[in-house]
MARKE-444138 format. One record per residue (C-alpha): residue number from 1; residue in three letters; x, y negated, z negated. Coordinates in nm, 4 decimals. Layout:
% MARKE-444138
atom resi:NUM&resn:ala&px:X&py:Y&pz:Z
...
//
This chain:
% MARKE-444138
atom resi:1&resn:met&px:-2.4988&py:-1.0748&pz:-0.3962
atom resi:2&resn:pro&px:-2.4476&py:-1.1934&pz:-0.0574
atom resi:3&resn:his&px:-2.2560&py:-1.5175&pz:-0.0343
atom resi:4&resn:lys&px:-2.3729&py:-1.8552&pz:0.0475
atom resi:5&resn:pro&px:-2.2899&py:-1.9967&pz:0.3885
atom resi:6&resn:leu&px:-1.9492&py:-2.1659&pz:0.4010
atom resi:7&resn:pro&px:-1.8142&py:-2.4210&pz:0.6463
atom resi:8&resn:leu&px:-1.5932&py:-2.2653&pz:0.9219
atom resi:9&resn:glu&px:-1.2909&py:-2.4231&pz:0.7673
atom resi:10&resn:arg&px:-1.3245&py:-2.2807&pz:0.4376
atom resi:11&resn:leu&px:-1.4354&py:-1.9330&pz:0.5737
atom resi:12&resn:leu&px:-1.0730&py:-1.9501&pz:0.7864
atom resi:13&resn:gln&px:-0.9045&py:-2.0660&pz:0.4615
atom resi:14&resn:ser&px:-1.0525&py:-1.7739&pz:0.2590
atom resi:15&resn:gln&px:-0.8692&py:-1.5202&pz:0.4960
atom resi:16&resn:gly&px:-0.5452&py:-1.6901&pz:0.4836
atom resi:17&resn:phe&px:-0.5466&py:-1.8882&pz:0.7969
atom resi:18&resn:gly&px:-0.3550&py:-2.1766&pz:0.6188
atom resi:19&resn:ser&px:-0.5000&py:-2.5041&pz:0.4231
atom resi:20&resn:arg&px:-0.8102&py:-2.6692&pz:0.5241
atom resi:21&resn:lys&px:-0.6349&py:-2.9239&pz:0.7158
atom resi:22&resn:asp&px:-0.4620&py:-2.6497&pz:0.9059
atom resi:23&resn:cys&px:-0.7949&py:-2.4597&pz:0.9778
atom resi:24&resn:arg&px:-0.9622&py:-2.7883&pz:1.0736
atom resi:25&resn:phe&px:-0.6806&py:-2.8439&pz:1.3441
atom resi:26&resn:leu&px:-0.7391&py:-2.4423&pz:1.4544
atom resi:27&resn:val&px:-1.1056&py:-2.5263&pz:1.5035
atom resi:28&resn:gly&px:-1.0660&py:-2.8415&pz:1.6966
atom resi:29&resn:ala&px:-0.7898&py:-2.7223&pz:1.9217
atom resi:30&resn:gly&px:-1.0509&py:-2.4531&pz:2.0358
atom resi:31&resn:arg&px:-0.8308&py:-2.1580&pz:1.9049
atom resi:32&resn:val&px:-1.1442&py:-2.0114&pz:1.6941
atom resi:33&resn:ala&px:-1.4594&py:-1.8329&pz:1.7840
atom resi:34&resn:val&px:-1.7145&py:-1.6770&pz:1.5633
atom resi:35&resn:asp&px:-1.8790&py:-1.3443&pz:1.6671
atom resi:36&resn:gly&px:-1.7341&py:-1.4082&pz:2.0251
atom resi:37&resn:val&px:-1.8941&py:-1.7758&pz:2.0436
atom resi:38&resn:pro&px:-1.6280&py:-2.0552&pz:2.0620
atom resi:39&resn:cys&px:-1.6887&py:-2.3078&pz:1.7684
atom resi:40&resn:arg&px:-1.5013&py:-2.6570&pz:1.7671
atom resi:41&resn:asp&px:-1.7165&py:-2.7549&pz:1.4538
atom resi:42&resn:ala&px:-1.4970&py:-2.7053&pz:1.1543
atom resi:43&resn:ala&px:-1.7913&py:-2.8043&pz:0.9335
atom resi:44&resn:ala&px:-2.0389&py:-2.5434&pz:1.1220
atom resi:45&resn:pro&px:-2.1722&py:-2.3030&pz:0.8250
atom resi:46&resn:phe&px:-2.1474&py:-1.9396&pz:0.8496
atom resi:47&resn:val&px:-2.2751&py:-1.6469&pz:0.5997
atom resi:48&resn:pro&px:-1.9381&py:-1.4687&pz:0.5449
atom resi:49&resn:glu&px:-2.0652&py:-1.1130&pz:0.5466
atom resi:50&resn:gly&px:-2.0301&py:-0.9302&pz:0.8919
atom resi:51&resn:arg&px:-1.8633&py:-1.2511&pz:1.0600
atom resi:52&resn:val&px:-1.5720&py:-1.1408&pz:1.2976
atom resi:53&resn:leu&px:-1.3401&py:-1.4662&pz:1.3456
atom resi:54&resn:thr&px:-1.1389&py:-1.4764&pz:1.6464
atom resi:55&resn:val&px:-0.8151&py:-1.6899&pz:1.5989
atom resi:56&resn:asp&px:-0.5818&py:-1.7000&pz:1.9052
atom resi:57&resn:gly&px:-0.7801&py:-1.4257&pz:2.1041
atom resi:58&resn:gln&px:-0.7392&py:-1.1656&pz:1.7992
atom resi:59&resn:asp&px:-1.0656&py:-1.0509&pz:1.6224
atom resi:60&resn:trp&px:-1.0524&py:-1.0417&pz:1.2379
atom resi:61&resn:pro&px:-1.3539&py:-0.9174&pz:1.0491
atom resi:62&resn:trp&px:-1.4152&py:-1.1418&pz:0.7443
atom resi:63&resn:arg&px:-1.3185&py:-0.9478&pz:0.4216
atom resi:64&resn:glu&px:-1.3852&py:-1.0659&pz:0.0665
atom resi:65&resn:arg&px:-1.0811&py:-0.8512&pz:-0.0368
atom resi:66&resn:leu&px:-0.8578&py:-0.6345&pz:0.1803
atom resi:67&resn:tyr&px:-0.7134&py:-0.2846&pz:0.0973
atom resi:68&resn:leu&px:-0.4539&py:-0.1670&pz:0.3052
atom resi:69&resn:ala&px:-0.2484&py:0.1222&pz:0.3589
atom resi:70&resn:leu&px:0.1281&py:0.0960&pz:0.5143
atom resi:71&resn:asp&px:0.3711&py:0.3759&pz:0.6192
atom resi:72&resn:lys&px:0.6423&py:0.2138&pz:0.5012
atom resi:73&resn:pro&px:0.9770&py:0.2388&pz:0.6911
atom resi:74&resn:ala&px:1.3166&py:0.2265&pz:0.5095
atom resi:75&resn:gly&px:1.5107&py:-0.0842&pz:0.4606
atom resi:76&resn:tyr&px:1.2076&py:-0.2858&pz:0.3549
atom resi:77&resn:glu&px:1.1494&py:-0.4068&pz:-0.0250
atom resi:78&resn:cys&px:0.8410&py:-0.4480&pz:-0.2007
atom resi:79&resn:ser&px:0.8838&py:-0.8101&pz:-0.3219
atom resi:80&resn:arg&px:0.7999&py:-1.1550&pz:-0.2102
atom resi:81&resn:gln&px:1.1540&py:-1.2488&pz:-0.2801
atom resi:82&resn:pro&px:1.3783&py:-0.9675&pz:-0.1337
atom resi:83&resn:gln&px:1.7496&py:-0.9343&pz:-0.2477
atom resi:84&resn:his&px:1.9066&py:-0.7206&pz:0.0137
atom resi:85&resn:his&px:1.6433&py:-0.6290&pz:0.2773
atom resi:86&resn:his&px:1.3347&py:-0.7421&pz:0.4684
atom resi:87&resn:pro&px:1.0368&py:-0.8062&pz:0.2833
atom resi:88&resn:val&px:0.7626&py:-0.5438&pz:0.3151
atom resi:89&resn:leu&px:0.5023&py:-0.8139&pz:0.3732
atom resi:90&resn:ala&px:0.6787&py:-0.9004&pz:0.6937
atom resi:91&resn:leu&px:0.5125&py:-0.5977&pz:0.8398
atom resi:92&resn:leu&px:0.1621&py:-0.7305&pz:0.7921
atom resi:93&resn:pro&px:-0.0143&py:-1.0381&pz:0.9810
atom resi:94&resn:ala&px:0.1139&py:-1.3766&pz:0.8253
atom resi:95&resn:his&px:-0.2212&py:-1.4604&pz:0.7306
atom resi:96&resn:phe&px:-0.2598&py:-1.1346&pz:0.5112
atom resi:97&resn:ala&px:0.0350&py:-1.2570&pz:0.2948
atom resi:98&resn:ala&px:-0.0923&py:-1.6226&pz:0.2784
atom resi:99&resn:arg&px:-0.4221&py:-1.4819&pz:0.1145
atom resi:100&resn:gly&px:-0.2361&py:-1.2986&pz:-0.1604
atom resi:101&resn:val&px:-0.2000&py:-0.9146&pz:-0.0312
atom resi:102&resn:gln&px:0.0716&py:-0.7688&pz:-0.2446
atom resi:103&resn:pro&px:0.2052&py:-0.4112&pz:-0.2754
atom resi:104&resn:val&px:0.0342&py:-0.1998&pz:-0.5142
atom resi:105&resn:gly&px:0.3252&py:-0.0528&pz:-0.7110
atom resi:106&resn:arg&px:0.6783&py:-0.0231&pz:-0.5333
atom resi:107&resn:leu&px:0.8957&py:0.2041&pz:-0.3222
atom resi:108&resn:asp&px:1.2567&py:0.1549&pz:-0.3288
atom resi:109&resn:ala&px:1.4106&py:-0.0008&pz:-0.0119
atom resi:110&resn:asp&px:1.5246&py:0.3467&pz:0.1039
atom resi:111&resn:thr&px:1.2136&py:0.5358&pz:0.0129
atom resi:112&resn:thr&px:0.9434&py:0.5806&pz:0.2903
atom resi:113&resn:gly&px:0.6038&py:0.6541&pz:0.3302
atom resi:114&resn:leu&px:0.2411&py:0.5445&pz:0.2042
atom resi:115&resn:leu&px:0.2518&py:0.2256&pz:0.0301
atom resi:116&resn:leu&px:-0.1065&py:0.0423&pz:-0.0721
atom resi:117&resn:leu&px:-0.1341&py:-0.3087&pz:-0.0604
atom resi:118&resn:ser&px:-0.4335&py:-0.5427&pz:-0.1671
atom resi:119&resn:asp&px:-0.5207&py:-0.9023&pz:-0.2763
atom resi:120&resn:asp&px:-0.7785&py:-0.7655&pz:-0.5180
atom resi:121&resn:gly&px:-0.5412&py:-0.7842&pz:-0.8463
atom resi:122&resn:ala&px:-0.7990&py:-0.6234&pz:-1.0775
atom resi:123&resn:trp&px:-0.8214&py:-0.3104&pz:-0.8410
atom resi:124&resn:ala&px:-0.4633&py:-0.2843&pz:-0.8222
atom resi:125&resn:his&px:-0.3904&py:-0.3234&pz:-1.1679
atom resi:126&resn:gly&px:-0.6335&py:-0.0474&pz:-1.2484
atom resi:127&resn:leu&px:-0.4736&py:0.1747&pz:-0.9811
atom resi:128&resn:asn&px:-0.1297&py:0.1361&pz:-1.1340
atom resi:129&resn:ser&px:-0.2499&py:0.1877&pz:-1.5007
atom resi:130&resn:pro&px:-0.0732&py:0.4660&pz:-1.6715
atom resi:131&resn:arg&px:-0.4189&py:0.5602&pz:-1.8228
atom resi:132&resn:arg&px:-0.5395&py:0.6674&pz:-1.4828
atom resi:133&resn:his&px:-0.2782&py:0.9236&pz:-1.4186
atom resi:134&resn:val&px:-0.3126&py:0.8837&pz:-1.0320
atom resi:135&resn:ala&px:-0.1213&py:1.1523&pz:-0.8591
atom resi:136&resn:lys&px:0.1573&py:1.0457&pz:-0.6195
atom resi:137&resn:thr&px:0.3082&py:1.3014&pz:-0.3769
atom resi:138&resn:tyr&px:0.6382&py:1.3152&pz:-0.2604
atom resi:139&resn:arg&px:0.8302&py:1.5051&pz:-0.0056
atom resi:140&resn:val&px:1.2079&py:1.5204&pz:-0.1378
atom resi:141&resn:asp&px:1.5291&py:1.6089&pz:0.0721
atom resi:142&resn:val&px:1.7810&py:1.7514&pz:-0.1537
atom resi:143&resn:arg&px:2.1413&py:1.7572&pz:-0.1228
atom resi:144&resn:his&px:2.1702&py:2.1349&pz:-0.2299
atom resi:145&resn:pro&px:1.9565&py:2.4335&pz:-0.1773
atom resi:146&resn:val&px:1.6251&py:2.4734&pz:-0.3720
atom resi:147&resn:asp&px:1.6170&py:2.7697&pz:-0.5960
atom resi:148&resn:asp&px:1.3590&py:2.8965&pz:-0.8407
atom resi:149&resn:glu&px:1.5400&py:2.7526&pz:-1.1327
atom resi:150&resn:leu&px:1.5153&py:2.4051&pz:-0.9814
atom resi:151&resn:val&px:1.1656&py:2.4107&pz:-0.9465
atom resi:152&resn:ala&px:1.1044&py:2.5426&pz:-1.2758
atom resi:153&resn:arg&px:1.3021&py:2.2779&pz:-1.4447
atom resi:154&resn:leu&px:1.1029&py:2.0221&pz:-1.2655
atom resi:155&resn:leu&px:0.7605&py:2.1907&pz:-1.3783
atom resi:156&resn:thr&px:0.8676&py:2.2239&pz:-1.7395
atom resi:157&resn:gly&px:1.0148&py:1.8902&pz:-1.8077
atom resi:158&resn:val&px:1.3478&py:1.7385&pz:-1.7824
atom resi:159&resn:gln&px:1.4861&py:1.4504&pz:-2.0207
atom resi:160&resn:leu&px:1.5807&py:1.1226&pz:-1.8672
atom resi:161&resn:his&px:1.7793&py:0.8447&pz:-2.0524
atom resi:162&resn:asp&px:1.5821&py:0.6153&pz:-2.2311
atom resi:163&resn:glu&px:1.2653&py:0.8236&pz:-2.2120
atom resi:164&resn:pro&px:1.1259&py:0.9497&pz:-2.5558
atom resi:165&resn:ala&px:0.9877&py:1.2822&pz:-2.4222
atom resi:166&resn:pro&px:1.0920&py:1.5036&pz:-2.1036
atom resi:167&resn:leu&px:0.8909&py:1.4400&pz:-1.7768
atom resi:168&resn:ala&px:0.7380&py:1.7278&pz:-1.5871
atom resi:169&resn:ala&px:0.6166&py:1.7259&pz:-1.2392
atom resi:170&resn:leu&px:0.2287&py:1.8062&pz:-1.1984
atom resi:171&resn:ala&px:0.3194&py:2.0398&pz:-0.9424
atom resi:172&resn:cys&px:0.6412&py:2.1393&pz:-0.7526
atom resi:173&resn:ala&px:0.6871&py:2.3627&pz:-0.4436
atom resi:174&resn:arg&px:1.0091&py:2.4508&pz:-0.2061
atom resi:175&resn:ile&px:0.8858&py:2.3723&pz:0.1354
atom resi:176&resn:asp&px:1.2220&py:2.4504&pz:0.3066
atom resi:177&resn:glu&px:1.5651&py:2.5542&pz:0.2252
atom resi:178&resn:gln&px:1.6527&py:2.1938&pz:0.1078
atom resi:179&resn:val&px:1.3097&py:2.0249&pz:0.0914
atom resi:180&resn:leu&px:1.0801&py:1.9868&pz:-0.2146
atom resi:181&resn:glu&px:0.7053&py:1.8762&pz:-0.2398
atom resi:182&resn:leu&px:0.6808&py:1.7138&pz:-0.5838
atom resi:183&resn:val&px:0.3982&py:1.5615&pz:-0.7627
atom resi:184&resn:ile&px:0.4037&py:1.2957&pz:-1.0525
atom resi:185&resn:asp&px:0.1663&py:1.0929&pz:-1.2132
atom resi:186&resn:gln&px:0.3677&py:0.8454&pz:-1.3734
atom resi:187&resn:gly&px:0.5716&py:0.5449&pz:-1.2235
atom resi:188&resn:lys&px:0.8989&py:0.5267&pz:-1.4015
atom resi:189&resn:tyr&px:1.1846&py:0.3523&pz:-1.2546
atom resi:190&resn:his&px:1.3599&py:0.5612&pz:-0.9793
atom resi:191&resn:gln&px:1.1627&py:0.8426&pz:-1.1462
atom resi:192&resn:val&px:1.1818&py:1.1246&pz:-0.8702
atom resi:193&resn:lys&px:1.5726&py:1.0738&pz:-0.8050
atom resi:194&resn:arg&px:1.6326&py:1.0761&pz:-1.1906
atom resi:195&resn:met&px:1.4153&py:1.3785&pz:-1.2437
atom resi:196&resn:val&px:1.5838&py:1.5789&pz:-0.9779
atom resi:197&resn:ala&px:1.9249&py:1.4623&pz:-1.0924
atom resi:198&resn:ala&px:1.8468&py:1.5944&pz:-1.4125
atom resi:199&resn:ala&px:1.7535&py:1.9138&pz:-1.2915
atom resi:200&resn:gly&px:2.0986&py:1.9735&pz:-1.0978
atom resi:201&resn:asn&px:2.0398&py:1.8464&pz:-0.7837
atom resi:202&resn:arg&px:2.0479&py:1.5172&pz:-0.5805
atom resi:203&resn:val&px:1.8023&py:1.3204&pz:-0.3483
atom resi:204&resn:asp&px:1.9160&py:1.2661&pz:-0.0050
atom resi:205&resn:ala&px:1.5823&py:1.1400&pz:0.1310
atom resi:206&resn:leu&px:1.2428&py:1.0526&pz:-0.0102
atom resi:207&resn:arg&px:0.9021&py:0.9805&pz:0.1249
atom resi:208&resn:arg&px:0.5744&py:0.9560&pz:-0.0514
atom resi:209&resn:ile&px:0.3125&py:1.1360&pz:0.1504
atom resi:210&resn:ala&px:-0.0013&py:1.0830&pz:-0.0887
atom resi:211&resn:val&px:-0.1569&py:0.8736&pz:-0.3515
atom resi:212&resn:gly&px:-0.4371&py:1.0484&pz:-0.5072
atom resi:213&resn:gly&px:-0.6430&py:1.2231&pz:-0.2431
atom resi:214&resn:leu&px:-0.5148&py:0.9765&pz:0.0529
atom resi:215&resn:arg&px:-0.2519&py:1.1415&pz:0.2500
atom resi:216&resn:leu&px:-0.0713&py:1.0350&pz:0.5227
atom resi:217&resn:gly&px:-0.1549&py:1.2035&pz:0.8777
atom resi:218&resn:glu&px:-0.5018&py:1.2972&pz:0.7426
atom resi:219&resn:gly&px:-0.8734&py:1.1192&pz:0.7462
atom resi:220&resn:glu&px:-0.8342&py:0.7510&pz:0.8199
atom resi:221&resn:leu&px:-0.4676&py:0.7766&pz:0.8109
atom resi:222&resn:ala&px:-0.4514&py:1.0283&pz:1.0863
atom resi:223&resn:gly&px:-0.1882&py:0.8850&pz:1.3547
atom resi:224&resn:leu&px:-0.0630&py:0.6171&pz:1.1291
atom resi:225&resn:glu&px:0.3072&py:0.5247&pz:1.2637
atom resi:226&resn:ala&px:0.6119&py:0.4136&pz:1.0530
atom resi:227&resn:gly&px:0.5840&py:0.0410&pz:1.0022
atom resi:228&resn:arg&px:0.2066&py:0.0029&pz:1.1111
atom resi:229&resn:trp&px:-0.0712&py:-0.0662&pz:0.8524
atom resi:230&resn:arg&px:-0.4442&py:0.0420&pz:0.8457
atom resi:231&resn:glu&px:-0.7583&py:-0.1265&pz:0.6552
atom resi:232&resn:leu&px:-0.9108&py:0.1443&pz:0.4123
atom resi:233&resn:gly&px:-1.2684&py:0.1872&pz:0.4205
atom resi:234&resn:pro&px:-1.4961&py:0.3425&pz:0.1581
atom resi:235&resn:ala&px:-1.4147&py:0.6939&pz:0.1974
atom resi:236&resn:ala&px:-1.0410&py:0.6285&pz:0.1869
atom resi:237&resn:leu&px:-1.0724&py:0.4101&pz:-0.1277
atom resi:238&resn:ala&px:-1.2942&py:0.7003&pz:-0.2743
atom resi:239&resn:leu&px:-1.0003&py:0.9365&pz:-0.2551
atom resi:240&resn:leu&px:-0.7814&py:0.6928&pz:-0.4743
atom resi:241&resn:gly&px:-1.0628&py:0.7160&pz:-0.7445
atom resi:242&resn:glu&px:-0.9181&py:1.0540&pz:-0.8546
atom resi:243&resn:gly&px:-0.7038&py:1.0775&pz:-1.1898
atom resi:244&resn:arg&px:-0.7787&py:1.1283&pz:-1.5488
atom resi:245&resn:ala&px:-0.8515&py:0.8743&pz:-1.8154
//
């Protein structure tokens, strides 16, 4: 159902540009345009759907919810209150964080690759639910050469401390002498690192390259560089719907 018209100050507020007072100031200072037309009336009503808000010369299409993909570099924590590294939200425009965008799950500070973010809490919860079994694919650089026994152990299942049953990879393949491609559908603490250690090797570098059918370097994520983000469209979101209940 289409939204009712909103005053411009509320439209800006919904997108994370500050309090209503802050947004009134932006409009009054001549720093805002709607669909390319400058507007100094903070009370002017606009239907949200299809609007493009220009703030300080930068265009921002109105979105009821944001769905983002980020190629996370090393040295960033997936937390609003990081302890030892930069917050991953610092890689996004400030108003994205202000409107409630959060990481969907987490990657360790030293793990790179595909990180999803959204301000749609229900969607994020559903994607993270263990019942969904959404596959996550990793490139794993290991300390010692990969042999058939290592791959077999990871596919058969390894026992981790404090886990009631062995955990097995959905898929595992040798990519290079010391590189694996590993697919899991759980989200246990440090799971890939612990599984590889339990199988008799050690992870030196870890990069998530896909979630469900959404893969870095392909489709809507082609050309995405480390540290950069991209909004996900319907086709990309559909690729995340994979999984088994």
